[in-house]
N, C-alpha and C positions, 0 to 999 in steps of 0.2 A: 086463526089459521094453523093448519097442521102440515108438517112436512116429515115424510118417512123415508128413510133410506137405510140401505144395507152396508155395515162397514166392518172389515177384519179387524181384529185386535190390533194389529200393528197401524193400521189408518187411524184408529181410536186413539192409540197411543200418541201418535203424532199430532192429531187434532187437540189432545189435551195439553200436549207440550206447546203448540202454538198458541193456545189461549192463555197459558200461563205466562208465556214472555211478551204478550202484547202489552206495549205501554198504556197507561192509564188514560193518556191523552196525546191525540196526534198533534204533530206540527201544524201551525196555522198556515192556510194558504197564502201565498205571495212571500213568505218569509224566505229569504235567500241564504242558503248555508253553503259551506265550503269544505273541501277536503284538499289537504296539501298535496302538491305534485312534487315529491321529492326528484323525480327524474328531470324537472326543469327548475329545480332550486338551486342556488349557488350562494353560499355564505363564507365567511371566514372559517378556517385557513385557506379555502378554495382547493387545495391540493390534498392528496392522500400522502402515505409513507414513502409511496414510490415517485412522488413530484408528479402524479398525474391526477386529472379530474375523471371521475367515472362517468359523468353525465355530459361534460362539454370539452370541446376542442377549442384550441387557441391558436392564433397565426399571426402573421405580420410582425409589426413593431410592438405587440402587446408584451407589456410586463407586468408580473404579478409580484406584488408584496404581501405575503399571506397574512400580515398582521394589520393591513390597511386597505388595499384596493387592487383592481384589476385596471391598469392603465393602457387604455387602447392607443393612444398617442401621447407622447411627451410634448412639452412646450418648445418643440423643434420644428423646422420647416420639412415638409416633403415626407410625412410619415403617415402609415395607415395601418390599423389593427383590427382585429375581429375576434370575436368568440361567437361559437354555434353549439346549440343542443345536438347531442348524438342520436337522440331518437326524436321521432315526430311528436308534436303536440296534437294528440288524438282527442281530446276532451271537446264535447260539443259546445259547452259554454265554459268559460275560463275568466280568470282575473290575473294579471301579472303587475306585481309591484316591485318597483326599482327604485333603489337608492344610488344616485349618481352624483358627479360632482363636474363641474366645468370651470376651470381656473387658469389663471395666467398672470404674468407680470406686465404685459404690454398694453397700451391703448389700443392698439389696432390688433386684430385677432381673428382668427378663424380655424376651420371652415365649420366644424360641427360633428355632431355624431347621429347614429340612426339606430332604431328598434325595428327588427324584422320578424315578420311571420309568413314566410315564404317557402315555395317548393324547392328552391334552391337553397343550399347551405355551403358555408365555408367557401365563398366563390369571391374572390377580391375583384375589384373594378372601380369604375369613376364616382359611383354614387355614395359620398361619404365613407369610401373604403370598400363598397359592396358592387356586385356586378349590376349593369343597367339591364333594361328589358326582363325585369324579375316577373315571377309570379306570386302574387300574394300582397301583403300589405307591409308598407314601409312608413314609419313615423320618424320624422327628420327634425332635428333639433339643429336649425341653421342659425349660425351666429355670425356669418358675414353676408352683408347685401351685396348682391350682384345687380339687379335691375328690378326692383319692385316698388315704384313710386308711391308714397301714402302709407306704407307698410313699416312699422316699427320692429326692429330687430333687436335682440333675438327672436326668430319666428318658428313656431312649431306647426307642422303640417303632417297631414295623412295623405298617402297615395295608394291607391290600389292598382297593382300592375297586372296586366293580361298576358304578359311575356312577349308583347309587341310594342306597347308604348313606353317611349323613352323619357327619362326624366330630363328636363331642360334646364340645365345649371344656369345658363344666361339670364333666365326669367326667374330663377329659384323656385322652379317647379310649379309655378302658377298655372300652367297648361293642363295639368293633371290632378290638380288639388282637389281632394275630398272633403277636407275641413282643416281649420287650423285656427291659431291664435297667436298674438304677441305675448311675449314673456319678458320684458324688460326687468333685469334683476336676477334672472335666473343664473347668470354667470357671476362667479365670485359671492354667491348669497352668503349671508351671515348665518342661516339655519340649514340644516340637512336637507337637499334638494332630492326629491322623489317624483316619481310619476306612477300612475296606477290606471292601467288600461284594462277595460272591462268589456267582455264580448258575449252576448247571447244570439246564438244562430237566428237568423232572419228577424231578429228583433232590434238590437241596438248595439252600437259600439261607442263607448265613451272613454275619454281622457280626462284624467284628473291630475293636478300638478301640486306639490307642496312646495313653495319656494319664499313665500311672504313671511310666514310664521309656522312654528312647529304645530302639528295637528291642524292646520288649516289648509283645507283642500280646495283649491280654484279650478273649476270646470274649464277646461279649454275647448272641448266641444263634445257634442253628442249627436249621432245620427240614428234615425229610427228604421232606416232601410239600409243596413250594412251589406256589402257585396259579401258572397260566400267565400269562405276561406278554402284554400286548395285542401282536397282530402288527406294528402300528405303534406304537412308544413312543419317547418323547424324554427325555433325560436333563437334569435341571433341579436348581436349588436356589433356595430363597427364605427369606425371614426377615421377621419383624415384631416391632415393639414396641408397648406400649399405653400407659398411664400410667407403667409401668416400662420401663426400657430396657437395652441393651447394645450392644456392637460386635458384629457377626456377620461374619466374614470368611472367605473363600475364599483359600486361598494358591496351591493347585495342585490340577489335577484330572489323573489319569492313568488311562486306560481301556485294556483289553486284551482281545482276543478269546482265549478259552481252548479247547485240544482236547487229547485223550488219545492219545498217541502209540501206534501199533499195536505188538502183541507179535510178537517174533521167532520163527521155527521153533524155535530152540534154546531158547528160554525156555519155550515150549509143551511141548517134549518132554524137555528136559534134554540133548539130544543135539546134535552139530553137524550140519546139515543136508548130506548128501552132493553134492558138486558134479555138475552134469549135463555129459555129454560129447556134444557134437554132432559128426555125421559129415556133411559136404557134398559133393555130387556135382551139378555142372551137367549136367542131362538135356537142357535145351534153351537156346538163346540168352538170356540175361537171366532163366532160371528154374531154381531149384535144387530137389534133393530133399534134405530135411533128415531125418536120423535122429537120434532121441535115445537115446543107449545107456545104460542104468543097470544 
């Protein structure tokens, strides 16, 4: 096969440059790659020299200890605190990994904390310290059992809010549960406790937990038909205590944009792609005749 085309000297130079910088092998199809999202990442010391965070706002009873934790609530009754990203989470596919800690000295404790991917931000309310009738995703780490017979607590559940559906605290959200799991031992755990929430638009939503052993992830749930996230949504966390209480701490937040590497020609056919041979001839000053010989 012969292919003939006219190229300017500038175009030819660009072609040569692109050819030079093309990697020898493409990433295999299906391999998930990630890019850190610093706009939604929060690690020690949490604050800058002006005692502010560039990417997050804090409110309520939240306490920041720069060498240790962000404490949404202390082990005291009637507290509520929150942190929320200042900019929307615009990635189509993403993963958020959070180290947290639920702890306290009492045998009776509550109420829990929540992770949010919602249209609303920094809006206090009755749902683990956040507003009800929200738009988007809430992940609830519920440590106090109100009325769910047969369910072991602490219980972790996902709810997708449409702006009209309320969270029914009396039934611990059973009416609107998208998915969930029990996680006995996640409070006062002997190892660092972590969550990892992974979302691929229109494909999957998965929550994994680390609380039994270090580097051992337990799948809480996975759904292959996740609701669509609001086009503008913020990442946040909140917690509340009532008559019963606990410390609810966020240790670190690491967010990543996910993408799937393209499939190489070799992977698609099982064969090496034959190299193309170019024949160049200067037909006019600054213009070249390019023939691809195959």
